[in-house]
Rosetta silent file (secondary structure, phi, psi, omega in degrees, C-alpha in Angstrom):
SEQUENCE: XXXXXXXXXXXXXXXXXXXXXXXXXXXXXXXXXXXXXXXXXXXXXXXXXXXXXXXXXXXXXXXXXXXXXXXXXXXXXXXXXXXXXXXXXXXXXXXXXXXXXXXXXXXXXXXXXXXXXXXXXXXXXXXXXXXXXXXXXXXXXXXXXXXXXXXXXXXXXXXXXXXXXXXXXXXXXXXXXXXXXXXXXXXXXXXXXXXXXXXXXXXXXXXXXXXXXXXXXXXXXXXXXXXXXXXXXXXXXXXXXXXXXXXXXXXXXXXXXXXXXX
SCORE:     score description
SCORE:     0.000 S_00000001
   1 L     0.000  139.355 -177.690   75.711   88.244  161.154 S_00000001
   2 L   -58.696  136.226  176.384   74.998   88.176  157.421 S_00000001
   3 L  -148.266  122.094 -174.321   77.513   86.292  155.297 S_00000001
   4 H   -62.589  -41.035 -178.722   76.974   85.614  151.589 S_00000001
   5 H   -64.322  -41.728  178.162   78.922   82.341  151.536 S_00000001
   6 H   -65.874  -36.542  178.443   76.955   80.960  154.481 S_00000001
   7 H   -61.735  -49.705 -179.632   73.731   82.093  152.821 S_00000001
   8 H   -59.826  -40.437  177.724   74.573   80.263  149.591 S_00000001
   9 H   -65.212  -39.184 -178.487   75.441   77.148  151.559 S_00000001
  10 H   -63.912  -32.405  179.082   72.202   77.432  153.532 S_00000001
  11 L   -97.584    5.825  176.038   70.059   77.365  150.392 S_00000001
  12 L    70.746   33.998 -179.148   72.201   74.671  148.790 S_00000001
  13 L  -101.833  113.563 -176.424   73.509   76.799  145.930 S_00000001
  14 L   -85.199   -9.798 -177.232   76.936   75.601  144.691 S_00000001
  15 L   114.008  178.626    1.059   77.425   78.340  142.105 S_00000001
  16 L   -76.024  168.414 -179.094   78.298   79.959  139.847 S_00000001
  17 L  -110.208   30.789  177.625   77.624   83.402  141.291 S_00000001
  18 L   -75.601  157.277 -175.422   77.808   85.299  138.015 S_00000001
  19 L   -85.969   78.401 -176.879   75.251   88.006  137.296 S_00000001
  20 L  -134.203  157.580  175.652   73.125   86.087  134.786 S_00000001
  21 H   -57.886  -37.436 -179.537   69.443   85.127  134.417 S_00000001
  22 H   -61.954  -45.578  179.135   70.406   81.482  134.862 S_00000001
  23 H   -65.034  -41.181  179.822   72.078   82.135  138.220 S_00000001
  24 H   -62.133  -43.241  178.445   69.180   84.329  139.356 S_00000001
  25 H   -60.991  -44.208 -177.023   66.651   81.619  138.491 S_00000001
  26 H   -68.943  -39.694  176.405   68.608   78.958  140.357 S_00000001
  27 H   -60.773  -45.342 -178.694   69.109   81.148  143.429 S_00000001
  28 H   -63.039  -48.927 -177.714   65.398   81.968  143.508 S_00000001
  29 H   -62.162  -45.515 -179.114   64.261   78.374  143.066 S_00000001
  30 H   -65.862  -36.194  177.275   66.604   76.983  145.715 S_00000001
  31 H   -62.349  -44.751 -179.407   65.569   79.696  148.169 S_00000001
  32 H   -64.015  -32.524 -178.719   61.900   78.820  147.650 S_00000001
  33 H   -82.423  -30.304 -173.884   62.632   75.124  148.185 S_00000001
  34 H   -95.736  -30.595 -174.628   64.945   75.485  151.209 S_00000001
  35 L  -117.238  110.556 -175.750   63.454   78.384  153.194 S_00000001
  36 L   -75.559  157.514  166.237   59.697   78.181  153.903 S_00000001
  37 E   -80.882  131.528 -179.369   57.235   81.000  154.217 S_00000001
  38 E  -159.660  112.782 -179.858   56.047   80.983  157.836 S_00000001
  39 L  -100.983   11.886 -172.045   54.387   83.843  159.716 S_00000001
  40 H   -63.942  -31.014  178.629   53.640   81.825  162.860 S_00000001
  41 H   -60.561  -43.690 -178.724   56.223   83.630  165.000 S_00000001
  42 H   -71.540  -39.791  177.811   54.433   86.932  164.427 S_00000001
  43 H   -61.858  -40.028  178.762   50.968   85.454  164.888 S_00000001
  44 H   -63.220  -27.372  178.127   52.129   83.958  168.179 S_00000001
  45 H   -89.549   -5.538 -176.155   53.176   87.413  169.340 S_00000001
  46 L    73.786   26.635 -178.520   49.915   88.986  168.218 S_00000001
  47 L  -121.901  160.394 -177.976   51.783   91.138  165.692 S_00000001
  48 L   -79.530  -29.691 -175.393   51.552   91.543  161.908 S_00000001
  49 L    76.793    9.747 -177.675   55.263   91.195  161.176 S_00000001
  50 L  -108.106   22.548  176.770   54.890   93.914  158.549 S_00000001
  51 L  -112.585  110.610 -173.874   56.730   96.641  160.442 S_00000001
  52 H   -59.512  -32.808 -178.399   60.312   96.870  159.243 S_00000001
  53 H   -64.023  -19.458  179.637   61.447   98.580  162.438 S_00000001
  54 H   -88.657   -3.659 -172.118   60.592   95.364  164.323 S_00000001
  55 L  -110.985  121.220  175.405   62.776   93.198  162.082 S_00000001
  56 L   -98.268  105.220 -174.984   66.497   92.628  162.656 S_00000001
  57 H   -65.174  -25.527  174.818   67.747   91.192  159.364 S_00000001
  58 H   -67.628  -42.414  177.609   70.907   89.834  160.998 S_00000001
  59 H   -66.715  -38.856  177.717   68.770   87.851  163.443 S_00000001
  60 H   -61.284  -41.229 -179.800   66.501   86.793  160.588 S_00000001
  61 H   -58.368  -43.983 -178.836   69.523   85.534  158.664 S_00000001
  62 H   -69.922  -45.846 -174.780   70.530   83.284  161.536 S_00000001
  63 H   -85.303  -47.626 -173.027   67.091   81.960  162.463 S_00000001
  64 H   -79.715  -41.472 -176.236   65.058   82.115  159.268 S_00000001
  65 H   -89.927  -63.050 -177.808   67.682   81.331  156.637 S_00000001
  66 H   -69.980  -38.018 -179.024   70.451   79.317  158.310 S_00000001
  67 L   -80.766  -12.731  177.143   68.178   77.879  160.988 S_00000001
  68 L    79.102   11.035 -178.680   65.456   77.027  158.476 S_00000001
  69 L   -67.248  -33.680 -174.625   62.646   78.713  160.432 S_00000001
  70 L    83.621 -174.831 -178.003   61.459   80.708  157.446 S_00000001
  71 E  -175.171 -166.520 -179.109   59.620   84.010  157.664 S_00000001
  72 L  -100.593 -166.996 -173.204   57.259   86.457  155.998 S_00000001
  73 H   -64.781  -40.977  179.840   57.709   88.755  152.997 S_00000001
  74 H   -66.141  -41.369 -178.288   59.759   91.398  154.805 S_00000001
  75 H   -69.085  -48.099 -175.079   62.024   88.807  156.400 S_00000001
  76 H   -74.787  -50.678 -179.762   62.550   86.595  153.352 S_00000001
  77 H   -71.347  -31.458  175.397   62.694   89.187  150.581 S_00000001
  78 H   -63.549  -40.220  177.965   64.595   91.582  152.835 S_00000001
  79 H   -69.541  -43.045 -179.321   67.227   88.894  153.400 S_00000001
  80 H   -65.239  -31.824  175.751   67.334   87.882  149.723 S_00000001
  81 H   -60.186  -41.972  178.598   67.814   91.551  148.823 S_00000001
  82 H   -65.099  -42.280 -179.676   71.000   91.570  150.900 S_00000001
  83 H   -63.820  -49.543 -178.389   72.262   88.398  149.241 S_00000001
  84 H   -61.954  -36.872  176.689   71.597   89.583  145.698 S_00000001
  85 H   -63.568  -41.878  179.418   73.265   92.901  146.471 S_00000001
  86 H   -65.873  -26.121 -179.327   76.345   91.135  147.803 S_00000001
  87 L   -91.032    0.524  175.640   76.484   89.074  144.592 S_00000001
  88 L    90.231   14.478 -178.192   76.354   92.165  142.379 S_00000001
  89 L   -81.173  -14.509 -179.380   72.777   91.915  141.088 S_00000001
  90 L    53.664   56.830 -178.051   71.811   95.463  142.215 S_00000001
  91 L   -71.608  151.936  174.633   68.270   94.491  143.295 S_00000001
  92 E  -113.606  146.925  176.469   65.518   97.037  143.849 S_00000001
  93 E   -93.303  130.044  177.286   62.791   96.819  146.492 S_00000001
  94 E  -120.247  160.250  175.380   59.213   97.162  145.221 S_00000001
  95 E  -116.397  147.920 -177.275   55.852   97.331  146.972 S_00000001
  96 E  -140.174  148.653  174.144   52.703   95.527  145.868 S_00000001
  97 E   -98.787  123.276 -178.095   48.999   95.445  146.705 S_00000001
  98 E   -73.658  149.332  173.751   47.692   91.894  147.092 S_00000001
  99 E   -78.147  127.579 -175.040   44.564   90.673  145.312 S_00000001
 100 E  -101.371  159.257 -177.204   41.868   90.096  147.930 S_00000001
 101 L   -59.766  -23.058 -178.989   39.052   87.512  148.009 S_00000001
 102 L   -83.999   10.805  172.031   36.409   90.204  147.496 S_00000001
 103 L    84.857   33.148  176.589   37.721   90.826  143.983 S_00000001
 104 E  -152.313  167.944  176.701   39.905   93.902  144.323 S_00000001
 105 E   -84.320  146.934  176.488   43.416   94.911  145.194 S_00000001
 106 L   -57.094  150.383  176.517   44.281   95.838  148.766 S_00000001
 107 L   -65.351  -31.092 -174.561   44.385   99.544  149.557 S_00000001
 108 L  -101.469  136.677  170.111   47.941   99.187  150.833 S_00000001
 109 L   -86.652   69.505 -172.367   51.009   98.225  148.838 S_00000001
 110 L   -92.551  -12.673 -179.946   52.223   96.354  151.910 S_00000001
 111 E   -82.325  136.396 -179.261   53.791   93.330  150.200 S_00000001
 112 E  -106.215  127.353  173.528   57.547   93.536  149.616 S_00000001
 113 E  -138.727 -177.864 -174.666   59.179   91.992  146.551 S_00000001
 114 E  -126.125  160.988  172.571   62.262   92.692  144.443 S_00000001
 115 E  -131.583  141.460  178.192   63.215   93.654  140.921 S_00000001
 116 E  -133.246  132.548  178.797   66.479   92.887  139.114 S_00000001
 117 E  -102.163  121.384 -179.783   67.542   94.291  135.751 S_00000001
 118 E  -135.302  131.677  175.717   69.562   91.921  133.585 S_00000001
 119 L    51.990   39.704  176.988   70.481   92.214  129.913 S_00000001
 120 L    79.118    6.146 -179.499   68.116   95.132  129.463 S_00000001
 121 E  -121.436  148.660  175.832   65.113   93.336  130.993 S_00000001
 122 E   -94.427  130.420  177.200   63.372   93.683  134.348 S_00000001
 123 E  -113.602  134.101  174.725   62.863   90.477  136.331 S_00000001
 124 E   -90.368  132.760 -174.594   60.451   90.226  139.262 S_00000001
 125 E  -125.386  123.229 -177.525   61.883   88.343  142.233 S_00000001
 126 L  -148.434   97.613  176.989   59.687   87.179  145.112 S_00000001
 127 L   -98.701    8.293 -175.498   60.791   84.560  147.649 S_00000001
 128 L  -124.382   30.158  178.207   58.409   85.907  150.306 S_00000001
 129 L  -109.135  125.613 -176.658   54.924   85.306  148.883 S_00000001
 130 L   -59.681  -40.410  171.773   52.882   82.569  150.583 S_00000001
 131 L    89.591 -163.989    4.762   51.291   81.741  147.266 S_00000001
 132 L   -63.013  139.101 -179.342   50.756   79.796  145.278 S_00000001
 133 L  -133.677 -142.397  177.743   53.010   82.116  143.325 S_00000001
 134 L  -107.130  143.000 -174.060   55.999   81.832  141.021 S_00000001
 135 L   -93.333  -25.379  176.608   58.988   79.656  141.866 S_00000001
 136 L  -122.778  158.329 -178.340   61.474   81.302  139.519 S_00000001
 137 L   -56.336  151.658  177.315   61.803   85.004  138.602 S_00000001
 138 E  -109.372  133.507  173.214   59.385   86.440  136.045 S_00000001
 139 E   -78.106  139.452  174.879   60.470   88.623  133.146 S_00000001
 140 L   -81.399   93.842 -176.416   58.403   91.759  132.686 S_00000001
 141 L  -144.249  161.161 -179.132   57.292   90.979  129.167 S_00000001
 142 L   -76.037  -10.272 -176.238   54.035   90.849  127.276 S_00000001
 143 L   -87.025  169.152  176.677   54.308   87.112  126.750 S_00000001
 144 L   -89.018  136.116  179.324   53.124   84.152  128.793 S_00000001
 145 E  -117.063  141.179 -178.128   55.756   82.320  130.845 S_00000001
 146 E  -115.102  136.987  175.834   55.422   78.747  132.076 S_00000001
 147 E  -139.497  120.891  173.376   56.856   77.235  135.250 S_00000001
 148 L    50.419   42.466  176.058   56.175   73.712  136.485 S_00000001
 149 L    86.375   -8.337  176.791   52.891   73.427  134.586 S_00000001
 150 E  -103.258  153.747 -179.514   51.545   76.847  135.624 S_00000001
 151 E  -114.215  147.941 -177.702   51.390   79.910  133.381 S_00000001
 152 E  -137.008  152.138  172.487   52.209   83.498  134.315 S_00000001
 153 E  -150.252  151.558  178.355   51.971   86.896  132.702 S_00000001
 154 E  -119.329  114.775 -176.536   52.835   90.443  133.710 S_00000001
 155 E  -112.377  160.318 -179.884   50.460   93.056  132.334 S_00000001
 156 E   -90.713  145.970  175.244   50.430   96.844  132.523 S_00000001
 157 E  -140.921   80.823 -172.933   47.956   98.913  134.532 S_00000001
 158 L    68.225 -125.922  178.220   48.952  102.530  133.981 S_00000001
 159 L   -92.373   12.574  179.465   52.311  102.996  135.683 S_00000001
 160 E  -116.519  167.451 -179.736   51.842   99.756  137.616 S_00000001
 161 E  -121.124  142.084  177.553   52.243   96.075  136.787 S_00000001
 162 E  -115.142  126.271  177.588   49.851   93.222  137.504 S_00000001
 163 E   -97.007  124.991 -178.922   51.178   89.702  138.014 S_00000001
 164 E  -121.962  152.404 -176.488   48.715   86.988  136.984 S_00000001
 165 E  -136.371  148.051  178.038   48.828   83.218  137.328 S_00000001
 166 E  -139.172  117.737  173.936   46.944   80.295  135.790 S_00000001
 167 L   -71.232  168.966 -173.040   47.076   76.712  137.050 S_00000001
 168 L   -54.099  -46.145 -177.479   46.847   73.956  134.445 S_00000001
 169 L  -109.549   16.517 -176.767   43.048   73.588  134.601 S_00000001
 170 L  -106.719 -174.340  177.205   42.222   76.956  136.139 S_00000001
 171 L  -100.266  164.608  173.873   41.468   80.506  135.052 S_00000001
 172 L   -68.798  137.251  172.380   43.756   83.507  135.056 S_00000001
 173 E  -147.198  151.873 -177.183   43.740   85.403  138.341 S_00000001
 174 E   -78.384  144.026  170.674   45.799   88.230  139.762 S_00000001
 175 E   -94.561  -50.372  177.372   48.368   87.720  142.508 S_00000001
 176 E  -166.424  168.257  177.378   49.154   91.374  143.099 S_00000001
 177 E  -119.831  127.171 -174.529   49.659   94.793  141.538 S_00000001
 178 E  -123.022  157.992  173.607   53.012   96.480  142.025 S_00000001
 179 E  -106.374  114.128 -177.679   54.658   99.799  141.401 S_00000001
 180 E   -78.703   56.385  177.747   58.101   99.252  139.787 S_00000001
 181 E  -120.586  128.368 -176.939   59.599  102.196  141.632 S_00000001
 182 E   -56.328  132.625  175.029   62.524  101.586  144.012 S_00000001
 183 E  -117.531  176.202  175.060   61.606  101.682  147.686 S_00000001
 184 L  -116.655  149.975  178.524   63.646  101.341  150.877 S_00000001
 185 H   -55.552  -35.410 -178.812   63.197   98.673  153.554 S_00000001
 186 H   -66.979  -14.791  176.984   62.601  101.511  156.022 S_00000001
 187 H   -62.957  -18.328  178.320   59.488  102.520  154.059 S_00000001
 188 H   -93.779   12.023 -177.450   57.777   99.679  155.957 S_00000001
 189 L   -62.561  -27.558  178.358   58.696  101.148  159.368 S_00000001
 190 L   -98.129    9.315  178.757   55.077  102.171  159.946 S_00000001
 191 H    69.419 -162.192 -178.622   53.688   98.876  158.700 S_00000001
 192 H   -55.489  -33.414 -179.920   50.645   98.623  156.386 S_00000001
 193 H   -61.859  -34.306  179.519   49.324  101.983  157.604 S_00000001
 194 H   -77.548  -10.666 -179.470   52.426  103.651  156.224 S_00000001
 195 L  -104.216   11.196  172.885   51.931  101.972  152.839 S_00000001
 196 L   107.759    6.009 -178.423   48.465  103.399  152.236 S_00000001
 197 L   -71.577  134.367  175.281   46.071  101.069  154.045 S_00000001
 198 L   -96.418  152.644 -175.373   42.786  102.663  155.076 S_00000001
 199 L   -61.363  -28.247 -174.342   41.023  101.603  158.239 S_00000001
 200 L   -86.503   -3.287 -174.731   37.932  100.407  156.351 S_00000001
 201 L   -68.759  157.543  173.957   39.722   98.027  154.014 S_00000001
 202 L   -79.074  176.134  178.731   39.219   94.269  154.056 S_00000001
 203 L  -118.592  146.969  177.289   41.951   91.807  154.892 S_00000001
 204 L   -61.661  -48.757  172.296   43.426   89.101  152.686 S_00000001
 205 L  -141.987  164.232  178.236   43.146   86.673  155.584 S_00000001
 206 L   -58.230  144.420 -174.719   42.435   87.184  159.266 S_00000001
 207 L   -59.053  -28.310 -177.169   45.370   88.769  161.068 S_00000001
 208 L   -93.775   13.623 -178.796   45.733   85.760  163.368 S_00000001
 209 L   -84.542  127.049  176.837   45.863   83.199  160.544 S_00000001
 210 L   -80.692  130.870  178.922   49.050   81.153  160.325 S_00000001
 211 E  -123.265  130.376  179.472   50.350   80.839  156.758 S_00000001
 212 E  -137.367  144.325 -178.679   53.069   78.419  155.725 S_00000001
 213 E  -158.974  153.782  175.372   54.371   77.483  152.280 S_00000001
 214 E  -154.292  144.728  173.391   57.268   75.863  150.491 S_00000001
 215 E   -79.781  147.664  176.031   58.175   75.134  146.876 S_00000001
 216 L  -115.665 -179.517  179.758   58.653   71.523  145.871 S_00000001
 217 L   -67.161  -18.575 -176.783   60.434   70.045  142.906 S_00000001
 218 L  -124.694    4.321 -178.642   57.180   70.071  140.921 S_00000001
 219 E   167.746 -131.175 -176.824   55.186   72.934  142.419 S_00000001
 220 E  -149.208  157.491  169.352   54.205   74.261  145.842 S_00000001
 221 E  -125.009  127.510 -177.034   52.432   73.400  149.079 S_00000001
 222 E  -128.726  126.410 -179.960   50.561   76.218  150.825 S_00000001
 223 E  -121.369  110.911  179.056   48.833   75.890  154.198 S_00000001
 224 E  -115.089  108.655 -169.941   46.634   78.811  155.291 S_00000001
 225 L    63.753 -120.357  175.953   45.008   77.977  158.572 S_00000001
 226 L  -108.688   12.134  179.663   43.768   74.448  157.890 S_00000001
 227 E   -94.714  114.715 -178.437   43.275   74.967  154.155 S_00000001
 228 E  -102.503  125.603  173.946   45.935   73.098  152.192 S_00000001
 229 E  -116.234  124.291  176.902   46.613   73.953  148.553 S_00000001
 230 E  -116.963  142.748  176.633   49.013   71.758  146.623 S_00000001
 231 E  -126.145  120.630 -178.575   50.309   72.372  143.111 S_00000001
 232 E  -130.412  109.053 -177.763   51.956   69.465  141.291 S_00000001
 233 L    52.668   41.899  176.315   53.018   70.022  137.678 S_00000001
 234 L    87.731  -12.335  179.055   50.330   72.685  137.329 S_00000001
 235 E   -86.384  116.097 -175.211   47.515   70.604  138.845 S_00000001
 236 E  -107.006  131.160  178.903   46.139   72.571  141.802 S_00000001
 237 E  -132.975  140.804 -179.808   44.037   71.009  144.555 S_00000001
 238 E  -130.524  135.074  176.674   42.627   72.582  147.717 S_00000001
 239 E  -152.345  160.694  179.104   41.083   70.876  150.724 S_00000001
 240 E   -95.121  129.633 -179.907   40.443   71.465  154.416 S_00000001
 241 L   -92.341  100.729 -178.685   42.487   69.363  156.842 S_00000001
 242 L   -85.225  -40.562 -177.619   40.087   68.357  159.604 S_00000001
 243 L   -70.093  124.894 -178.006   42.089   65.472  161.048 S_00000001
 244 H   -57.824  -39.116 -179.131   44.741   66.776  163.506 S_00000001
 245 H   -66.707  -38.931  178.972   47.304   64.164  162.470 S_00000001
 246 H   -67.688  -39.882  177.488   46.898   65.031  158.790 S_00000001
 247 H   -63.092  -43.769  179.958   47.213   68.728  159.572 S_00000001
 248 H   -64.828  -39.369  179.735   50.385   68.126  161.593 S_00000001
 249 H   -64.406  -40.721  178.512   51.878   65.994  158.823 S_00000001
 250 H   -65.992  -41.253  177.736   51.225   68.722  156.234 S_00000001
 251 H   -61.486  -44.794 -179.073   52.751   71.337  158.531 S_00000001
 252 H   -63.172  -40.163  179.619   55.835   69.187  159.086 S_00000001
 253 H   -62.673  -42.689 -179.162   56.329   68.622  155.359 S_00000001
 254 H   -67.882  -40.225 -177.261   56.235   72.336  154.641 S_00000001
 255 H   -84.291   -6.602  178.872   58.547   73.215  157.521 S_00000001
 256 L    77.086   27.713  178.976   60.935   70.362  156.775 S_00000001
 257 L   -86.765  123.907  179.221   60.401   68.598  160.101 S_00000001
 258 L   -59.516  145.058  179.246   61.355   64.887  159.903 S_00000001
 259 L   -57.685  133.132  177.711   58.505   62.465  160.567 S_00000001
 260 L    89.771   -3.868 -179.363   58.261   61.552  164.234 S_00000001
 261 L   -85.830   68.443  177.613   60.212   64.577  165.529 S_00000001
 262 L  -141.073    0.000    0.000   57.620   65.678  168.113 S_00000001
C-alpha cells in the first residue's frame, strides 16, 4: 500500500519536503537515479504496459519503487504523481506524443508525464521516459536550460509544447510534443488506441523491444534491445553490445544488480 514516508526512504530522499523548486528537483533526480525504467515485465507478457486499467499502482509501489524493479511511464510517473500529491505539489498529468525515428511525432499522445506549478511557473516532470531525457524538472520558459552537460529547451507549437534536447557535441532534437492540459490516469484505460493512435502509424521501437534506463551522477545509461547509449557530462556515445557478457553487465548496472549475482 502506498506510503509517502516509505516512498521517500525508497528513493533516498532525506528532506525537506517543502513545496519548492529545490525540493522538486532533488526528488526528481533521486527518483531517476534509484528507480530504473524497465518495460521487460510487460514485454515478457506480450503486452504494451500502456493500458492504465492493467496497472495496480499499489502493487507498482511495492515492486517497482520499494522493490527496485522499475517500470514504464505509466507505472513510474503514475506513482510519482501520487507522491507529489501527498507532499502538496498538486501535480497534473499530461500526455505527449513521442518523436519517432522517421522524423515525425507519433499519432498518439500515449506517453504520460507530469506538470507542477511553482512560484508562477510551470515545471515539466518526467521520471518515466527511457531517454536519454532530462534528469531534473524543466521550466517551461523560452530560455535554454543545462543539466549535466546537456542542454534543453521547451518551445511552443500552437497550444502544445515541444521538449528538445542537445548533447554536448550533438544537434538539437525533439523528445516529444505535449499538451499542457490536465488528464486523468484513467484516460489511458484503452491504451494507445484511446490516446489517438491510428492503425497505420509507425512505432518508436518494436513492441517486443526491452528498454531499460537509469540516471547516473553525471548523466544516463539507456539500453534499448542491445543498443547502449551512455551520457556522461553531456558526452553521448552509442554502440551495439554483441558480446553476451558485456550486454549482461550493462543490464545489471542499469538495474542495480550487484556483480556476480546470477
